[in-house]
TORZA-463502 format. One record per atom (N, C-alpha, C): residue number from 1; residue in three letters; atom name; x, y, z. Coordinates in nm, 3 decimals, always signed. Each point is the difference from the previous one (the first is absolute). Layout:
REM TORZA-463502
+-----+-----+----+---------+---------+---------+
|   i |  aa | at |      xx |      yy |      zz |
+-----+-----+----+---------+---------+---------+
| NUM | ALA | CA |       X |       Y |       Z |
...
+-----+-----+----+---------+---------+---------+
//
This chain:
REM TORZA-463502
+-----+-----+----+---------+---------+---------+
|   i |  aa | at |      xx |      yy |      zz |
+-----+-----+----+---------+---------+---------+
|   1 | MET |  N |  -1.736 |  +0.479 |  +0.087 |
|   1 | MET | CA |  +0.123 |  +0.020 |  +0.012 |
|   1 | MET |  C |  +0.078 |  +0.000 |  -0.140 |
|   2 | ASP |  N |  +0.079 |  +0.077 |  -0.017 |
|   2 | ASP | CA |  +0.069 |  +0.053 |  -0.115 |
|   2 | ASP |  C |  +0.119 |  -0.059 |  -0.015 |
|   3 | ILE |  N |  +0.061 |  -0.107 |  -0.047 |
|   3 | ILE | CA |  +0.106 |  -0.103 |  +0.017 |
|   3 | ILE |  C |  +0.121 |  +0.105 |  -0.042 |
|   4 | LEU |  N |  -0.014 |  +0.107 |  -0.107 |
|   4 | LEU | CA |  +0.101 |  +0.055 |  -0.040 |
|   4 | LEU |  C |  +0.043 |  +0.108 |  +0.097 |
|   5 | ALA |  N |  -0.081 |  +0.077 |  +0.058 |
|   5 | ALA | CA |  +0.010 |  +0.084 |  +0.111 |
|   5 | ALA |  C |  +0.064 |  -0.065 |  +0.126 |
|   6 | LEU |  N |  -0.009 |  -0.133 |  +0.027 |
|   6 | LEU | CA |  +0.046 |  -0.064 |  +0.130 |
|   6 | LEU |  C |  +0.141 |  -0.009 |  -0.066 |
|   7 | TRP |  N |  +0.027 |  -0.052 |  -0.100 |
|   7 | TRP | CA |  +0.131 |  -0.030 |  -0.068 |
|   7 | TRP |  C |  +0.088 |  +0.135 |  +0.003 |
|   8 | GLU |  N |  -0.052 |  +0.102 |  -0.028 |
|   8 | GLU | CA |  +0.058 |  +0.132 |  +0.003 |
|   8 | GLU |  C |  +0.036 |  +0.041 |  +0.139 |
|   9 | ALA |  N |  -0.107 |  -0.014 |  +0.073 |
|   9 | ALA | CA |  +0.006 |  +0.079 |  +0.164 |
|   9 | ALA |  C |  +0.116 |  -0.082 |  +0.065 |
|  10 | ARG |  N |  -0.001 |  -0.138 |  -0.049 |
|  10 | ARG | CA |  +0.145 |  -0.066 |  +0.054 |
|  10 | ARG |  C |  +0.108 |  -0.054 |  -0.060 |
|  11 | LYS |  N |  +0.073 |  +0.065 |  +0.003 |
|  11 | LYS | CA |  +0.109 |  +0.001 |  -0.151 |
|  11 | LYS |  C |  +0.089 |  -0.126 |  +0.068 |
|  12 | ASP |  N |  +0.003 |  -0.075 |  +0.105 |
|  12 | ASP | CA |  +0.061 |  -0.120 |  +0.032 |
|  12 | ASP |  C |  -0.105 |  -0.148 |  +0.036 |
|  13 | ILE |  N |  -0.140 |  +0.041 |  -0.054 |
|  13 | ILE | CA |  -0.072 |  -0.106 |  +0.051 |
|  13 | ILE |  C |  +0.014 |  -0.104 |  -0.113 |
|  14 | SER |  N |  -0.009 |  -0.154 |  +0.057 |
|  14 | SER | CA |  +0.029 |  -0.102 |  -0.109 |
|  14 | SER |  C |  -0.099 |  -0.034 |  -0.014 |
|  15 | LEU |  N |  -0.011 |  -0.091 |  -0.104 |
|  15 | LEU | CA |  -0.104 |  -0.060 |  -0.051 |
|  15 | LEU |  C |  -0.121 |  -0.053 |  +0.106 |
|  16 | GLU |  N |  +0.065 |  -0.106 |  +0.068 |
|  16 | GLU | CA |  -0.073 |  -0.080 |  +0.131 |
|  16 | GLU |  C |  -0.073 |  +0.121 |  +0.100 |
|  17 | GLU |  N |  +0.082 |  +0.105 |  +0.030 |
|  17 | GLU | CA |  -0.067 |  +0.107 |  +0.096 |
|  17 | GLU |  C |  -0.114 |  +0.073 |  -0.086 |
|  18 | LEU |  N |  +0.003 |  +0.034 |  -0.134 |
|  18 | LEU | CA |  -0.093 |  +0.041 |  -0.070 |
|  18 | LEU |  C |  -0.109 |  -0.097 |  -0.006 |
|  19 | ARG |  N |  +0.026 |  -0.134 |  -0.033 |
|  19 | ARG | CA |  -0.108 |  -0.071 |  -0.001 |
|  19 | ARG |  C |  -0.096 |  +0.010 |  +0.128 |
|  20 | ILE |  N |  +0.067 |  +0.006 |  +0.123 |
|  20 | ILE | CA |  -0.036 |  -0.020 |  +0.149 |
|  20 | ILE |  C |  -0.088 |  +0.132 |  +0.007 |
|  21 | ALA |  N |  +0.049 |  +0.102 |  -0.008 |
|  21 | ALA | CA |  -0.058 |  +0.139 |  +0.012 |
|  21 | ALA |  C |  -0.157 |  -0.016 |  -0.116 |
|  22 | LEU |  N |  +0.012 |  -0.026 |  -0.126 |
|  22 | LEU | CA |  -0.127 |  -0.044 |  -0.055 |
|  22 | LEU |  C |  -0.090 |  -0.079 |  +0.008 |
|  23 | VAL |  N |  +0.080 |  -0.110 |  +0.080 |
|  23 | VAL | CA |  -0.137 |  -0.102 |  +0.074 |
|  23 | VAL |  C |  -0.079 |  +0.090 |  +0.120 |
|  24 | GLU |  N |  +0.092 |  +0.058 |  +0.069 |
|  24 | GLU | CA |  -0.067 |  +0.054 |  +0.114 |
|  24 | GLU |  C |  -0.105 |  +0.140 |  -0.038 |
|  25 | ALA |  N |  +0.043 |  +0.023 |  -0.096 |
|  25 | ALA | CA |  -0.114 |  +0.110 |  -0.086 |
|  25 | ALA |  C |  -0.124 |  -0.085 |  -0.065 |
|  26 | GLY |  N |  +0.017 |  -0.129 |  -0.003 |
|  26 | GLY | CA |  -0.132 |  -0.063 |  -0.028 |
|  26 | GLY |  C |  +0.026 |  -0.065 |  -0.152 |
|  27 | LEU |  N |  +0.129 |  -0.037 |  -0.057 |
|  27 | LEU | CA |  +0.027 |  -0.015 |  -0.132 |
|  27 | LEU |  C |  +0.077 |  -0.141 |  -0.002 |
|  28 | THR |  N |  -0.002 |  -0.090 |  -0.049 |
|  28 | THR | CA |  +0.062 |  -0.159 |  -0.021 |
|  28 | THR |  C |  +0.056 |  +0.018 |  -0.105 |
|  29 | VAL |  N |  +0.147 |  -0.007 |  -0.006 |
|  29 | VAL | CA |  +0.091 |  +0.026 |  -0.107 |
|  29 | VAL |  C |  +0.149 |  -0.112 |  +0.037 |
|  30 | SER |  N |  +0.053 |  -0.018 |  -0.101 |
|  30 | SER | CA |  +0.097 |  -0.074 |  +0.042 |
|  30 | SER |  C |  +0.164 |  +0.063 |  -0.037 |
|  31 | VAL |  N |  +0.098 |  -0.068 |  +0.051 |
|  31 | VAL | CA |  +0.119 |  +0.120 |  -0.043 |
|  31 | VAL |  C |  +0.015 |  -0.061 |  -0.132 |
|  32 | ALA |  N |  -0.002 |  -0.082 |  -0.079 |
|  32 | ALA | CA |  +0.001 |  -0.029 |  -0.116 |
|  32 | ALA |  C |  -0.084 |  +0.110 |  -0.109 |
|  33 | GLY |  N |  -0.120 |  +0.002 |  +0.056 |
|  33 | GLY | CA |  -0.112 |  +0.084 |  -0.063 |
|  33 | GLY |  C |  +0.076 |  +0.176 |  -0.019 |
|  34 | LEU |  N |  +0.050 |  +0.022 |  +0.178 |
|  34 | LEU | CA |  +0.030 |  +0.117 |  -0.031 |
|  34 | LEU |  C |  +0.143 |  +0.026 |  -0.090 |
|  35 | HIS |  N |  +0.086 |  -0.107 |  +0.001 |
|  35 | HIS | CA |  +0.116 |  +0.029 |  -0.091 |
|  35 | HIS |  C |  -0.049 |  +0.013 |  -0.138 |
|  36 | ARG |  N |  -0.097 |  -0.070 |  -0.035 |
|  36 | ARG | CA |  -0.052 |  -0.005 |  -0.158 |
|  36 | ARG |  C |  -0.049 |  +0.144 |  -0.033 |
|  37 | PHE |  N |  -0.093 |  +0.069 |  +0.127 |
|  37 | PHE | CA |  -0.084 |  +0.109 |  -0.007 |
|  37 | PHE |  C |  +0.143 |  +0.123 |  -0.030 |
|  38 | PHE |  N |  +0.088 |  -0.032 |  +0.070 |
|  38 | PHE | CA |  +0.109 |  +0.140 |  -0.026 |
|  38 | PHE |  C |  +0.096 |  -0.050 |  -0.127 |
|  39 | ALA |  N |  +0.018 |  -0.118 |  -0.024 |
|  39 | ALA | CA |  +0.087 |  -0.042 |  -0.131 |
|  39 | ALA |  C |  -0.068 |  +0.048 |  -0.107 |
|  40 | ARG |  N |  -0.130 |  -0.007 |  -0.024 |
|  40 | ARG | CA |  -0.103 |  +0.026 |  -0.104 |
|  40 | ARG |  C |  -0.004 |  +0.150 |  -0.010 |
|  41 | ARG |  N |  +0.067 |  +0.091 |  +0.096 |
|  41 | ARG | CA |  +0.023 |  +0.130 |  -0.001 |
|  41 | ARG |  C |  +0.133 |  +0.053 |  -0.021 |
|  42 | GLY |  N |  +0.082 |  -0.086 |  -0.017 |
|  42 | GLY | CA |  +0.123 |  +0.011 |  +0.014 |
|  42 | GLY |  C |  +0.053 |  +0.081 |  +0.109 |
|  43 | MET |  N |  -0.049 |  -0.064 |  +0.119 |
|  43 | MET | CA |  +0.047 |  +0.065 |  +0.129 |
|  43 | MET |  C |  +0.073 |  -0.076 |  +0.058 |
|  44 | THR |  N |  +0.140 |  +0.009 |  +0.057 |
|  44 | THR | CA |  +0.067 |  -0.053 |  +0.062 |
|  44 | THR |  C |  +0.057 |  +0.048 |  +0.120 |
|  45 | ARG |  N |  +0.034 |  -0.062 |  +0.130 |
|  45 | ARG | CA |  +0.072 |  +0.051 |  +0.054 |
|  45 | ARG |  C |  +0.061 |  -0.124 |  +0.087 |
|  46 | LYS |  N |  +0.115 |  +0.041 |  +0.044 |
|  46 | LYS | CA |  +0.098 |  -0.118 |  +0.073 |
|  46 | LYS |  C |  +0.058 |  +0.052 |  +0.113 |
|  47 | LYS |  N |  -0.021 |  -0.080 |  +0.111 |
|  47 | LYS | CA |  +0.065 |  +0.048 |  +0.165 |
|  47 | LYS |  C |  +0.135 |  +0.002 |  -0.017 |
|  48 | ARG |  N |  +0.053 |  +0.069 |  +0.023 |
|  48 | ARG | CA |  +0.166 |  -0.010 |  +0.023 |
|  48 | ARG |  C |  +0.034 |  -0.049 |  +0.121 |
|  49 | LEU |  N |  +0.099 |  -0.086 |  -0.022 |
|  49 | LEU | CA |  +0.061 |  -0.067 |  +0.108 |
|  49 | LEU |  C |  +0.106 |  +0.086 |  +0.073 |
|  50 | GLY |  N |  +0.032 |  -0.019 |  +0.120 |
|  50 | GLY | CA |  +0.148 |  +0.061 |  +0.023 |
|  50 | GLY |  C |  +0.156 |  -0.073 |  -0.078 |
|  51 | MET |  N |  +0.055 |  +0.088 |  +0.005 |
|  51 | MET | CA |  +0.142 |  -0.057 |  -0.066 |
|  51 | MET |  C |  +0.050 |  -0.075 |  +0.079 |
|  52 | PRO |  N |  +0.089 |  -0.085 |  -0.021 |
|  52 | PRO | CA |  +0.080 |  -0.067 |  +0.115 |
|  52 | PRO |  C |  +0.137 |  +0.087 |  +0.036 |
|  53 | SER |  N |  +0.087 |  -0.027 |  +0.068 |
|  53 | SER | CA |  +0.084 |  +0.062 |  +0.034 |
|  53 | SER |  C |  +0.129 |  -0.035 |  -0.095 |
|  54 | SER |  N |  +0.077 |  +0.114 |  -0.033 |
|  54 | SER | CA |  +0.103 |  -0.031 |  -0.132 |
|  54 | SER |  C |  +0.100 |  -0.073 |  +0.098 |
|  55 | LYS |  N |  +0.073 |  -0.117 |  -0.086 |
|  55 | LYS | CA |  +0.081 |  -0.063 |  +0.057 |
|  55 | LYS |  C |  +0.131 |  +0.037 |  -0.033 |
|  56 | THR |  N |  +0.014 |  +0.068 |  -0.111 |
|  56 | THR | CA |  +0.134 |  +0.106 |  -0.029 |
|  56 | THR |  C |  +0.039 |  +0.121 |  +0.076 |
|  57 | ALA |  N |  -0.119 |  +0.089 |  +0.006 |
|  57 | ALA | CA |  +0.028 |  +0.117 |  +0.047 |
|  57 | ALA |  C |  +0.060 |  +0.008 |  +0.173 |
|  58 | PRO |  N |  +0.054 |  +0.134 |  +0.004 |
|  58 | PRO | CA |  +0.038 |  -0.029 |  +0.167 |
|  58 | PRO |  C |  -0.127 |  +0.064 |  +0.069 |
|  59 | THR |  N |  -0.018 |  -0.055 |  +0.142 |
|  59 | THR | CA |  -0.139 |  +0.031 |  +0.056 |
|  59 | THR |  C |  +0.087 |  +0.086 |  +0.126 |
|  60 | SER |  N |  +0.073 |  +0.057 |  +0.010 |
|  60 | SER | CA |  +0.032 |  +0.081 |  +0.099 |
|  60 | SER |  C |  -0.007 |  +0.156 |  -0.042 |
+-----+-----+----+---------+---------+---------+
//
């Protein structure tokens, strides 16, 4: 299994989800190991959380 291909194919995958997919493919990895793998390549991706409702803007 190609780690980078899986990571690119699923833009919203978390490191834990990626780890599980790799375990299912027969590779034993840790989330920390995956983090180091991507950090050494200068690759980062953060999930964006939904923005909370504005308390000052009108809502109607």
